[in-house]
C-alpha positions as CSV (number, residue, x, y, z in Angstrom):
1,L,-12.6,16.0,-21.8
2,E,-15.6,18.1,-20.8
3,G,-14.8,17.7,-17.1
4,L,-11.4,19.4,-17.6
5,T,-13.0,22.7,-18.4
6,Q,-14.6,22.6,-14.9
7,L,-11.1,22.8,-13.4
8,Q,-10.5,26.3,-14.9
9,P,-11.9,28.2,-11.9
10,L,-9.8,26.1,-9.6
11,L,-6.7,26.8,-11.7
12,D,-7.4,30.5,-11.7
13,W,-7.8,30.4,-7.9
14,T,-4.3,28.8,-7.5
15,R,-2.7,31.5,-9.7
16,Q,-4.0,34.5,-7.9
17,A,-1.5,37.5,-7.8
18,H,-1.4,37.7,-4.0
19,G,1.1,34.8,-3.9
20,E,1.0,31.3,-2.4
21,P,-1.2,30.6,0.5
22,S,0.3,29.6,3.9
23,N,-0.4,25.9,3.3
24,A,1.8,25.8,0.1
25,L,4.4,23.1,0.2
26,S,8.1,24.0,0.1
27,L,10.4,23.0,-2.8
28,P,12.1,20.3,-0.7
29,T,8.8,18.9,0.3
30,W,7.7,18.7,-3.3
31,M,10.9,17.0,-4.2
32,V,10.2,14.3,-1.6
33,H,6.7,13.9,-2.8
34,W,7.6,13.5,-6.5
35,S,10.7,11.4,-5.9
36,S,8.6,9.1,-3.8
37,L,6.2,8.6,-6.7
38,I,9.1,8.0,-9.1
39,E,10.8,5.6,-6.6
40,W,7.6,3.7,-6.3
41,L,7.4,3.2,-10.1
42,V,11.0,2.0,-10.1
43,A,10.3,-0.4,-7.3
44,M,7.3,-1.8,-9.2
45,R,9.4,-2.4,-12.2
46,L,12.1,-4.1,-10.2
47,V,9.6,-6.4,-8.5
48,W,8.1,-7.3,-11.9
49,G,11.6,-8.1,-13.1
50,L,12.2,-10.2,-10.1
51,A,9.2,-12.3,-11.0
52,K,10.7,-12.9,-14.5
53,R,14.2,-13.7,-13.2
54,T,13.2,-16.1,-10.4
55,G,10.2,-17.7,-12.2
56,V,8.0,-17.0,-9.1
57,E,5.1,-15.4,-10.8
58,E,3.5,-14.5,-7.5
59,W,5.9,-11.5,-7.3
60,K,3.8,-9.9,-10.1
61,G,0.9,-9.9,-7.7
62,L,3.0,-7.6,-5.4
63,T,3.4,-5.2,-8.3
64,W,-0.3,-5.1,-8.8
65,G,-0.7,-4.5,-5.1
66,M,1.6,-1.5,-5.3
67,V,-0.6,0.2,-7.9
68,P,-3.3,1.4,-5.5
69,L,-0.6,2.8,-3.2
70,H,0.9,4.7,-6.1
71,T,-2.5,6.0,-6.8
72,S,-2.7,7.2,-3.2
73,G,0.5,9.2,-3.7
74,L,-0.9,10.7,-6.9
75,C,-4.0,11.8,-5.0
76,A,-1.9,13.4,-2.3
77,C,0.2,15.3,-4.8
78,T,-2.9,16.5,-6.7
79,Y,-4.5,17.7,-3.6
80,H,-1.4,19.6,-2.5
81,F,-0.9,21.0,-6.0
82,F,-4.2,22.8,-5.7
83,Y,-3.3,24.0,-2.2
84,N,-5.7,21.6,-0.5
85,A,-8.7,23.2,-2.2
86,P,-12.0,22.3,-0.5
87,E,-13.4,21.4,-3.9
88,L,-11.0,18.5,-4.0
89,A,-11.5,17.2,-0.5
90,S,-12.9,14.0,-1.9
91,L,-9.3,13.1,-2.9
92,Q,-8.6,12.5,0.7
93,T,-11.2,9.8,0.8
94,V,-9.9,8.3,-2.4
95,Q,-6.4,8.4,-0.9
96,A,-7.5,6.7,2.2
97,A,-9.4,4.0,0.3
98,T,-6.5,3.3,-2.1
99,T,-4.1,3.1,0.8
100,L,-6.2,0.6,2.6
101,G,-6.8,-1.4,-0.5
102,G,-3.2,-1.3,-1.5
103,N,-2.0,-2.4,2.0
104,I,-4.5,-5.4,1.9
105,L,-3.4,-6.4,-1.6
106,M,0.3,-6.2,-0.7
107,M,-0.3,-8.3,2.4
108,W,-2.1,-10.9,0.3
109,A,0.5,-10.8,-2.4
110,M,3.3,-11.3,0.1
111,Y,1.4,-14.2,1.6
112,R,1.2,-15.7,-1.9
113,V,5.0,-15.2,-2.5
114,S,5.8,-16.8,0.9
115,R,3.6,-19.8,0.1
116,A,5.3,-20.1,-3.4
117,N,8.7,-20.2,-1.6
118,G,7.7,-23.0,0.8
119,W,6.4,-21.1,3.8
120,A,3.5,-22.7,5.7
121,L,1.0,-20.9,7.8
122,S,1.8,-23.2,10.8
123,G,5.4,-22.2,10.9
124,P,6.3,-19.1,13.0
125,L,2.9,-18.5,14.4
126,P,2.5,-18.9,18.2
127,W,-0.3,-21.5,17.7
128,G,1.8,-23.7,15.3
129,S,2.6,-27.3,16.4
130,D,3.0,-28.2,20.0
131,P,6.3,-30.2,20.4
132,K,5.4,-31.6,23.8
133,S,2.0,-33.1,22.9
134,G,2.8,-33.8,19.2
135,G,-0.5,-32.2,18.1
136,E,-1.4,-29.0,16.3
137,V,-2.3,-26.1,18.6
138,S,-5.2,-23.9,17.5
139,A,-5.5,-20.2,18.1
140,D,-7.5,-20.8,21.3
141,G,-4.6,-22.8,22.8
142,T,-6.1,-26.3,22.6
143,T,-4.4,-29.2,20.8
144,A,-6.0,-31.4,18.2
145,N,-6.5,-34.2,20.8
146,G,-8.5,-31.7,22.9
147,G,-5.9,-31.0,25.6
148,A,-4.4,-27.6,26.5
149,G,-1.4,-26.5,24.6
150,S,2.0,-26.1,26.4
151,S,2.4,-23.2,28.6
152,A,6.2,-23.1,28.5
């Protein structure tokens, strides 16, 4: 808790008698920020419940992937709450990192959910199977038997 006492000068700065700075967020903007954070928590709860109802435990991974993105939103709200104070500029880096990490985790989680529901990687991708030659087409366009994939 010792670190909390170091925020006092920052809190005093935000409460100066001259009013809010020009970069203060409006009430509707704050409502959007906070409702987004609340909605994200509700969505996480719903996804977790979906895992329990369907028996597809991979949905829980999506919930865990949503945690860094919620953290990103908390960073943004904290940064705005203190009027984008330069002392808290590192929150922008944390926000960017948690957004990147969360997006990667959610992508991986949805891949796992898709696999659990029977989707295969060779399905809708352009280099799936080649119906004319009967072979698998790789990403470079060649078939398993060494020939070129169909151009049609």
